[in-house]
ROVEX-543048 format. One record per residue (C-alpha): residue number from 1; residue in one letter; x, y, z. Coordinates in steps of 0.001 Angstrom, whole numbers, plus 524288, in hexadecimal, padded with zeros to 5 digits. Layout:
<pts>
+-----+---------+-------+-------+-------+
! num ! residuo !     X !     Y !     Z !
+-----+---------+-------+-------+-------+
! NUM !       A !     X !     Y !     Z !
...
+-----+---------+-------+-------+-------+
</pts>
This chain:
<pts>
+-----+---------+-------+-------+-------+
! num ! residuo !     X !     Y !     Z !
+-----+---------+-------+-------+-------+
!   1 !       M ! 97F70 ! 6EE80 ! 7BD6C !
!   2 !       N ! 984CB ! 6F99C ! 7C5C6 !
!   3 !       A ! 986FB ! 6F6E8 ! 7D423 !
!   4 !       W ! 97ABD ! 6FDDF ! 7D928 !
!   5 !       D ! 97962 ! 6FD98 ! 7E7F1 !
!   6 !       T ! 96DB5 ! 6F74C ! 7EE91 !
!   7 !       E ! 96693 ! 7044D ! 7F07C !
!   8 !       K ! 966DD ! 70784 ! 7E206 !
!   9 !       R ! 96301 ! 6F9A6 ! 7DE25 !
!  10 !       V ! 956F8 ! 6FA5A ! 7E6EF !
!  11 !       W ! 953BA ! 707F0 ! 7E1D5 !
!  12 !       I ! 954A7 ! 70366 ! 7D393 !
!  13 !       V ! 94B58 ! 6F7EA ! 7D5B1 !
!  14 !       Q ! 94196 ! 70026 ! 7DD85 !
!  15 !       R ! 9414C ! 70B58 ! 7D3B6 !
!  16 !       Y ! 93FB5 ! 7021E ! 7C82D !
!  17 !       H ! 933EE ! 6FB8F ! 7CE85 !
!  18 !       A ! 92E3A ! 708F8 ! 7D142 !
!  19 !       L ! 9310B ! 70F1A ! 7C3FB !
!  20 !       Q ! 9312B ! 7031C ! 7BAFE !
!  21 !       S ! 93AAD ! 70A77 ! 7B23A !
!  22 !       V ! 94961 ! 708C5 ! 7B0BE !
!  23 !       I ! 94B0A ! 71699 ! 7AB6C !
!  24 !       S ! 94398 ! 71C82 ! 7B6E5 !
!  25 !       V ! 94C18 ! 714E3 ! 7C07D !
!  26 !       Q ! 95863 ! 719EA ! 7B9C5 !
!  27 !       R ! 95393 ! 72804 ! 7BA50 !
!  28 !       E ! 9504E ! 72747 ! 7C8DC !
!  29 !       F ! 95D32 ! 7207B ! 7CBB2 !
!  30 !       R ! 964AF ! 72B9E ! 7C531 !
!  31 !       R ! 95C9A ! 7358D ! 7CCD4 !
!  32 !       D ! 95E09 ! 72EE9 ! 7DA21 !
!  33 !       F ! 96BBF ! 72949 ! 7D96A !
!  34 !       G ! 9726B ! 73091 ! 7CE4F !
!  35 !       G ! 97C06 ! 72A71 ! 7C4ED !
!  36 !       T ! 97962 ! 72024 ! 7BA9F !
!  37 !       P ! 96D01 ! 7182B ! 7BD2A !
!  38 !       P ! 96CE6 ! 7094E ! 7BBF8 !
!  39 !       S ! 96ADA ! 7039D ! 7AE7F !
!  40 !       R ! 95E3C ! 6FD6E ! 7A9F2 !
!  41 !       W ! 964B1 ! 6F00E ! 7AAEA !
!  42 !       T ! 968C8 ! 6F28F ! 7B92A !
!  43 !       I ! 95B4E ! 6F755 ! 7BD31 !
!  44 !       M ! 9542C ! 6EBC8 ! 7B71A !
!  45 !       R ! 95E2F ! 6E23D ! 7BC82 !
!  46 !       L ! 95BB1 ! 6E71D ! 7CA63 !
!  47 !       V ! 94CF4 ! 6E6DE ! 7C863 !
!  48 !       N ! 94D47 ! 6D8FD ! 7C2FD !
!  49 !       M ! 95699 ! 6D47F ! 7CDAC !
!  50 !       F ! 94D35 ! 6D99F ! 7D820 !
!  51 !       A ! 9418C ! 6D347 ! 7D155 !
!  52 !       E ! 9485E ! 6C614 ! 7D08E !
!  53 !       S ! 94F08 ! 6C564 ! 7DDCF !
!  54 !       G ! 94920 ! 6D056 ! 7E627 !
!  55 !       S ! 956CF ! 6D5CA ! 7E7EA !
!  56 !       I ! 95F5A ! 6E001 ! 7E15E !
!  57 !       A ! 96BF5 ! 6DA3B ! 7E6EC !
!  58 !       R ! 9764C ! 6D544 ! 7DD9A !
!  59 !       R ! 97542 ! 6C6D9 ! 7DA9F !
!  60 !       P ! 98118 ! 6BF17 ! 7DF19 !
!  61 !       Y ! 989A6 ! 6B9EF ! 7D414 !
!  62 !       H ! 98946 ! 6AB26 ! 7D431 !
!  63 !       R ! 994F9 ! 6A36F ! 7CF95 !
!  64 !       D ! 99A74 ! 69604 ! 7D1C5 !
!  65 !       P ! 9A0FD ! 6955C ! 7DF14 !
!  66 !       Y ! 9AF84 ! 69699 ! 7DD0F !
!  67 !       V ! 9B3E5 ! 68BB1 ! 7E5F0 !
!  68 !       R ! 9C287 ! 68D9A ! 7E5CD !
!  69 !       V ! 9C5C8 ! 68918 ! 7F37A !
!  70 !       Q ! 9D26D ! 681B7 ! 7F542 !
!  71 !       E ! 9CB96 ! 674B5 ! 7F799 !
!  72 !       T ! 9C43A ! 675CD ! 7EAC4 !
!  73 !       I ! 9D057 ! 679C9 ! 7E328 !
!  74 !       A ! 9D7C3 ! 66E48 ! 7E8EB !
!  75 !       A ! 9CCA4 ! 664F1 ! 7E57D !
!  76 !       V ! 9CC56 ! 669CE ! 7D767 !
!  77 !       A ! 9DB20 ! 66882 ! 7D625 !
!  78 !       S ! 9DAE6 ! 65AC6 ! 7DBB0 !
!  79 !       S ! 9CFE5 ! 65666 ! 7D2A9 !
!  80 !       I ! 9D68A ! 65BCB ! 7C685 !
!  81 !       Q ! 9E383 ! 655BA ! 7CA53 !
!  82 !       A ! 9DCD7 ! 6488D ! 7CBA7 !
!  83 !       N ! 9D5AC ! 64A0F ! 7BEAB !
!  84 !       P ! 9DAF4 ! 654F3 ! 7B5D4 !
!  85 !       R ! 9D0A5 ! 651D3 ! 7AB7B !
!  86 !       V ! 9C4DF ! 653EF ! 7B445 !
!  87 !       S ! 9BAE6 ! 65D89 ! 7AEC5 !
!  88 !       T ! 9B6C1 ! 6698C ! 7B662 !
!  89 !       R ! 9A8CD ! 664A0 ! 7B5EC !
!  90 !       N ! 9AC2E ! 657C3 ! 7BC97 !
!  91 !       L ! 9B588 ! 65E51 ! 7C60F !
!  92 !       S ! 9AB23 ! 66837 ! 7C9C3 !
!  93 !       A ! 9A1A7 ! 65D36 ! 7CCE1 !
!  94 !       Q ! 9ABE5 ! 655A8 ! 7D4A3 !
!  95 !       L ! 9B00E ! 66110 ! 7DD34 !
!  96 !       G ! 9A31F ! 66843 ! 7DE1D !
!  97 !       V ! 9A92B ! 674DB ! 7D8EB !
!  98 !       S ! 9A2DC ! 67CFE ! 7CE39 !
!  99 !       R ! 9A996 ! 67C0E ! 7C103 !
! 100 !       R ! 9ABE3 ! 68ACD ! 7C10C !
! 101 !       S ! 9B329 ! 68A37 ! 7CE02 !
! 102 !       L ! 9BA24 ! 67DDB ! 7C9AC !
! 103 !       Q ! 9BF06 ! 6844A ! 7BD3F !
! 104 !       R ! 9C41D ! 68FEB ! 7C4EF !
! 105 !       I ! 9CB43 ! 68715 ! 7CE6C !
! 106 !       I ! 9D160 ! 67F47 ! 7C352 !
! 107 !       H ! 9D58E ! 68B51 ! 7BBD0 !
! 108 !       D ! 9D88C ! 69587 ! 7C64A !
! 109 !       D ! 9DD17 ! 68D70 ! 7D1E0 !
! 110 !       L ! 9E300 ! 68169 ! 7CB8F !
! 111 !       N ! 9E792 ! 68811 ! 7BEF3 !
! 112 !       L ! 9E2FE ! 67C8C ! 7B6CA !
! 113 !       F ! 9DEE2 ! 67D48 ! 7A894 !
! 114 !       P ! 9D7E1 ! 6736A ! 79FD8 !
! 115 !       Y ! 9E0A0 ! 66D7E ! 79574 !
! 116 !       K ! 9DC25 ! 6657D ! 789DD !
! 117 !       V ! 9E1A0 ! 657C1 ! 78865 !
! 118 !       Q ! 9E9E7 ! 65662 ! 77C2E !
! 119 !       I ! 9E914 ! 64A0C ! 773FA !
! 120 !       T ! 9F65D ! 645B0 ! 76EFB !
! 121 !       S ! 9FC89 ! 6397A ! 76989 !
! 122 !       R ! A02A8 ! 6302D ! 7733C !
! 123 !       L ! A1164 ! 631EC ! 773F4 !
! 124 !       N ! A1BB2 ! 627C8 ! 776E6 !
! 125 !       P ! A265C ! 62A66 ! 78114 !
! 126 !       L ! A30D5 ! 62C28 ! 7768A !
! 127 !       D ! A28F4 ! 6356E ! 76DF9 !
! 128 !       L ! A2D03 ! 641F6 ! 774E5 !
! 129 !       P ! A3BB3 ! 63EF8 ! 77520 !
! 130 !       I ! A3B15 ! 63B63 ! 766AE !
! 131 !       R ! A3423 ! 6482E ! 76396 !
! 132 !       L ! A3E27 ! 64FDF ! 76B4D !
! 133 !       E ! A4964 ! 6491D ! 76466 !
! 134 !       F ! A432F ! 64BEA ! 75727 !
! 135 !       C ! A4130 ! 65A53 ! 75A5A !
! 136 !       Q ! A4F19 ! 65BE4 ! 75F30 !
! 137 !       K ! A5457 ! 65568 ! 752E9 !
! 138 !       M ! A4C27 ! 65E48 ! 74A13 !
! 139 !       I ! A50CA ! 66A60 ! 7515D !
! 140 !       E ! A5EFD ! 66649 ! 7501F !
! 141 !       M ! A5D5A ! 66385 ! 7419A !
! 142 !       A ! A5686 ! 6708A ! 73F54 !
! 143 !       E ! A6186 ! 677B3 ! 7464C !
! 144 !       E ! A6BA6 ! 670DA ! 73DDC !
! 145 !       D ! A6424 ! 672D7 ! 73128 !
! 146 !       N ! A5C9F ! 67FA4 ! 7304C !
! 147 !       N ! A55CF ! 67AEC ! 723F9 !
! 148 !       L ! A5069 ! 66E7C ! 72A08 !
! 149 !       I ! A430A ! 67426 ! 72D56 !
! 150 !       N ! A4173 ! 67955 ! 71F80 !
! 151 !       C ! A4401 ! 66BB6 ! 71A29 !
! 152 !       L ! A3AAA ! 66497 ! 7235A !
! 153 !       F ! A2DCB ! 65FB0 ! 71DA9 !
! 154 !       M ! A2439 ! 65AEB ! 72816 !
! 155 !       S ! A18EB ! 652CC ! 722F5 !
! 156 !       D ! A0C1C ! 64D16 ! 727A4 !
! 157 !       E ! 9FE3D ! 6496C ! 723D7 !
! 158 !       A ! 9F15D ! 64E43 ! 72955 !
! 159 !       H ! 9E31D ! 64A8D ! 727CC !
! 160 !       F ! 9D97D ! 6554D ! 72430 !
! 161 !       D ! 9CAF1 ! 65331 ! 72646 !
! 162 !       L ! 9C3E2 ! 6592E ! 71AB2 !
! 163 !       N ! 9B81B ! 65CFD ! 722D5 !
! 164 !       G ! 9C07D ! 66552 ! 72BE1 !
! 165 !       N ! 9C491 ! 66325 ! 739CE !
! 166 !       V ! 9C165 ! 66BA4 ! 74584 !
! 167 !       N ! 9C9DE ! 66CFB ! 75194 !
! 168 !       K ! 9BF68 ! 66E6A ! 75C14 !
! 169 !       Q ! 9C93C ! 673D0 ! 765CB !
! 170 !       N ! 9CC67 ! 67F68 ! 75D12 !
! 171 !       C ! 9BF55 ! 68194 ! 75663 !
! 172 !       R ! 9B6E1 ! 68BAB ! 75D41 !
! 173 !       I ! 9AB3A ! 693AB ! 75885 !
! 174 !       W ! 9A7D8 ! 6A07F ! 75F27 !
! 175 !       S ! 99943 ! 6A28F ! 7608C !
! 176 !       E ! 98F2F ! 6A82F ! 76A04 !
! 177 !       S ! 9889F ! 69AE7 ! 76A5A !
! 178 !       N ! 98C65 ! 68D0F ! 766BC !
! 179 !       P ! 98C31 ! 68CB1 ! 757CA !
! 180 !       E ! 98B35 ! 67DB5 ! 75840 !
! 181 !       I ! 995A8 ! 67C48 ! 74DC8 !
! 182 !       I ! 99810 ! 66E1D ! 749F3 !
! 183 !       H ! 9A380 ! 6696F ! 741AD !
! 184 !       E ! 99F82 ! 65CCC ! 73B0B !
! 185 !       T ! 9A982 ! 65285 ! 73745 !
! 186 !       E ! 9A84B ! 6464E ! 72F2A !
! 187 !       L ! 9A972 ! 63909 ! 735B1 !
! 188 !       H ! 9B403 ! 63592 ! 72BD9 !
! 189 !       P ! 9B873 ! 642A9 ! 72660 !
! 190 !       E ! 9BF59 ! 643FF ! 71968 !
! 191 !       R ! 9CDAA ! 646EB ! 71B2C !
! 192 !       V ! 9DA19 ! 648C2 ! 71387 !
! 193 !       T ! 9E7E3 ! 6450D ! 71762 !
! 194 !       V ! 9F1C9 ! 64F9D ! 7144E !
! 195 !       W ! A00A5 ! 64F36 ! 714A8 !
! 196 !       C ! A0A3A ! 65A75 ! 71443 !
! 197 !       A ! A186A ! 65D87 ! 7172F !
! 198 !       V ! A1C06 ! 66A9B ! 71D38 !
! 199 !       S ! A2909 ! 671A3 ! 71D61 !
! 200 !       S ! A2D8F ! 67FA7 ! 71ED1 !
! 201 !       R ! A2F10 ! 67FE4 ! 70FFB !
! 202 !       C ! A21BF ! 67B43 ! 70BD6 !
! 203 !       I ! A1614 ! 67277 ! 70E33 !
! 204 !       V ! A1586 ! 6665C ! 705AC !
! 205 !       G ! A077C ! 66232 ! 7048B !
! 206 !       P ! 9FCBC ! 65FDD ! 70712 !
! 207 !       Y ! 9FC42 ! 65219 ! 701CB !
! 208 !       F ! 9EF3C ! 64AD8 ! 702C0 !
! 209 !       F ! 9EF5E ! 63C34 ! 70498 !
! 210 !       E ! 9E491 ! 638BA ! 6FB08 !
! 211 !       E ! 9E1C0 ! 62EA7 ! 6F0A2 !
! 212 !       N ! 9D76C ! 631D2 ! 6E681 !
! 213 !       G ! 9D332 ! 63D6B ! 6EECA !
! 214 !       V ! 9D118 ! 6350E ! 6FAE7 !
! 215 !       T ! 9D930 ! 6369A ! 7074A !
! 216 !       V ! 9E176 ! 62AA4 ! 70A24 !
! 217 !       T ! 9E8F8 ! 625BF ! 715E2 !
! 218 !       V ! 9F763 ! 62932 ! 71611 !
! 219 !       N ! 9FFC9 ! 61D03 ! 71549 !
! 220 !       G ! A0DF6 ! 61AC7 ! 711EC !
! 221 !       H ! A0B60 ! 618FB ! 7035F !
! 222 !       R ! A035E ! 6257A ! 70218 !
! 223 !       Y ! A0CE1 ! 62D43 ! 70A5E !
! 224 !       L ! A1859 ! 628E5 ! 70200 !
! 225 !       K ! A109B ! 62C6F ! 6F5D2 !
! 226 !       M ! A0E50 ! 63A0B ! 6FB4A !
! 227 !       L ! A1CD7 ! 63BE8 ! 6FDC3 !
! 228 !       N ! A20C1 ! 63796 ! 6F012 !
! 229 !       E ! A15D1 ! 63E14 ! 6E871 !
! 230 !       F ! A13A0 ! 64A7B ! 6F065 !
! 231 !       F ! A1DD2 ! 64E29 ! 6FA9B !
! 232 !       Y ! A2A2E ! 64B4B ! 6F2CA !
! 233 !       P ! A251D ! 65217 ! 6E674 !
! 234 !       E ! A2145 ! 65DEE ! 6EEA9 !
! 235 !       L ! A2F16 ! 65EE7 ! 6F41B !
! 236 !       R ! A34A2 ! 65E09 ! 6E655 !
! 237 !       R ! A2B0F ! 6683F ! 6E14B !
! 238 !       R ! A2F45 ! 67179 ! 6EC1A !
! 239 !       R ! A3D8E ! 66E63 ! 6E935 !
! 240 !       I ! A4051 ! 6699B ! 6F6F3 !
! 241 !       P ! A4BCD ! 6600D ! 6F6E5 !
! 242 !       F ! A48A3 ! 65316 ! 6FD51 !
! 243 !       N ! A55D4 ! 6527F ! 703FC !
! 244 !       S ! A52B6 ! 65F19 ! 70B57 !
! 245 !       V ! A4586 ! 65A87 ! 710B2 !
! 246 !       W ! A430C ! 65586 ! 71E66 !
! 247 !       F ! A362C ! 64E06 ! 71DF7 !
! 248 !       Q ! A2E22 ! 64B76 ! 72A44 !
! 249 !       Q ! A225F ! 64298 ! 72C02 !
! 250 !       D ! A1BC2 ! 63C7D ! 737C8 !
! 251 !       G ! A1AD5 ! 62E13 ! 73AF7 !
! 252 !       A ! A0DED ! 62AF0 ! 7343F !
! 253 !       T ! A0D48 ! 61D18 ! 72F05 !
! 254 !       A ! A0CEC ! 6216D ! 720CD !
! 255 !       H ! A18F6 ! 629EE ! 722D4 !
! 256 !       I ! A219D ! 61F47 ! 72842 !
! 257 !       A ! A1E57 ! 6143C ! 71EE7 !
! 258 !       R ! A2AF0 ! 60DEE ! 71A65 !
! 259 !       P ! A29EA ! 6122F ! 70C0C !
! 260 !       V ! A2705 ! 6202A ! 71070 !
! 261 !       I ! A3278 ! 6210C ! 719E6 !
! 262 !       A ! A3B86 ! 61AF7 ! 70FCB !
! 263 !       E ! A3767 ! 624EC ! 70586 !
! 264 !       L ! A3892 ! 63085 ! 70ECF !
! 265 !       Q ! A4601 ! 62C46 ! 71363 !
! 266 !       R ! A4A57 ! 62A97 ! 7055D !
! 267 !       K ! A458B ! 63841 ! 70225 !
! 268 !       F ! A4978 ! 63FCB ! 70E6C !
! 269 !       E ! A53BC ! 63696 ! 71446 !
! 270 !       N ! A56B1 ! 63A9B ! 7225C !
! 271 !       K ! A4DF0 ! 64695 ! 72190 !
! 272 !       L ! A4196 ! 63ECA ! 723EE !
! 273 !       I ! A3B24 ! 64183 ! 73117 !
! 274 !       S ! A31B3 ! 6365F ! 73369 !
! 275 !       R ! A2F03 ! 62A6C ! 73B53 !
! 276 !       N ! A370B ! 61EE5 ! 73660 !
! 277 !       S ! A41AB ! 6280D ! 73155 !
! 278 !       T ! A4F19 ! 62B9F ! 73699 !
! 279 !       F ! A4992 ! 638A7 ! 73B4C !
! 280 !       R ! A3D59 ! 63466 ! 742BC !
! 281 !       W ! A316F ! 63D01 ! 7446A !
! 282 !       P ! A2D2D ! 63BA3 ! 752C0 !
! 283 !       P ! A2143 ! 632BE ! 75435 !
! 284 !       R ! A1477 ! 638A2 ! 75928 !
! 285 !       S ! A1965 ! 6466C ! 756D2 !
! 286 !       P ! A0F92 ! 6517C ! 75909 !
! 287 !       D ! A08EE ! 657C6 ! 74D57 !
! 288 !       L ! A1197 ! 663D3 ! 74D53 !
! 289 !       T ! A1807 ! 66302 ! 73FF8 !
! 290 !       A ! A1649 ! 66CDD ! 73502 !
! 291 !       P ! A0CC0 ! 66412 ! 72D80 !
! 292 !       D ! A0452 ! 66296 ! 739B4 !
! 293 !       F ! A0317 ! 67165 ! 73A9D !
! 294 !       F ! A00B0 ! 672CA ! 72C04 !
! 295 !       M ! 9F658 ! 66809 ! 72BAB !
! 296 !       G ! 9EF8B ! 66DC3 ! 73799 !
! 297 !       L ! 9EF3A ! 67B1A ! 73128 !
! 298 !       C ! 9E9A8 ! 67561 ! 724A3 !
! 299 !       Q ! 9DF43 ! 66DFC ! 72C22 !
! 300 !       A ! 9DB32 ! 67A01 ! 733F1 !
! 301 !       R ! 9DA2A ! 68244 ! 727A3 !
! 302 !       G ! 9D2C1 ! 67779 ! 720BF !
! 303 !       V ! 9C877 ! 67712 ! 72B78 !
! 304 !       Q ! 9C7C1 ! 685ED ! 72BA3 !
! 305 !       N ! 9C5C5 ! 6868E ! 71CE3 !
! 306 !       K ! 9BB73 ! 67BEF ! 71D82 !
! 307 !       T ! 9B421 ! 68373 ! 72819 !
! 308 !       Q ! 9B4A8 ! 69018 ! 72054 !
! 309 !       K ! 9AFB3 ! 6893E ! 7142A !
! 310 !       S ! 9A4A2 ! 68326 ! 71BF6 !
! 311 !       D ! 9A0CB ! 6909B ! 72101 !
+-----+---------+-------+-------+-------+
</pts>
């Protein structure tokens, strides 16, 4: 609404009550004052305001009091320092400050931001030095042998739920109202266990750990069978010499069974990167290997394809 002065506001309300016509008010306004008359919306807003409150004065804008005095800021800082996990709702009740003012103090005055707690595996004191030593050794070897990375096969297994899996943190649906979308999961969902080995040359796999079409648990015997009946033949088919391959695996129980380690050392000699080998893979390493990325990509595309098929 235009900033009409008090005289014009009173005139608009009086003339409307006399004429009972918005158009007539606009015509007389143009005749008496000149210029563009108020809109229909402005005229009716003033009339309704006078009818409801008996006044044509602007209504004050109400907002939460912005209590940013130094004592309040200090109290908020002290409370958060004592309990960094306190919610704004509880803190607002404790200090008697509105949540709106509290949020402004936290963000604007204290420069604090909410961070999500990350869930990770427990590490031992020696894990980080061992990781660092491993990384330094790999870098030195790669600098000495430019072909090392091309000869490195990194391997791992992953479980895939056949009914799809949704990451709630990344899944959002834009809508004018809550679409009430529910993603149902089975109590004991069907799943498959898939193995692959990834290098810059190629991807060997996937290999499904199944017997008679049923997913089975990976143990040392089945893992060794996979190596002899799938991985080795795939290397031969691709004409990749065994003596050129560096083979990496993590420290899963099936991977480090004595018959498995003995077979891998016989095949790859000192080019085996694994727990219980001369070149140890660091325990509790993060899931940052090439197979982890590849399996994550496959899983994401599998869920996407399942959703599209359902639609």
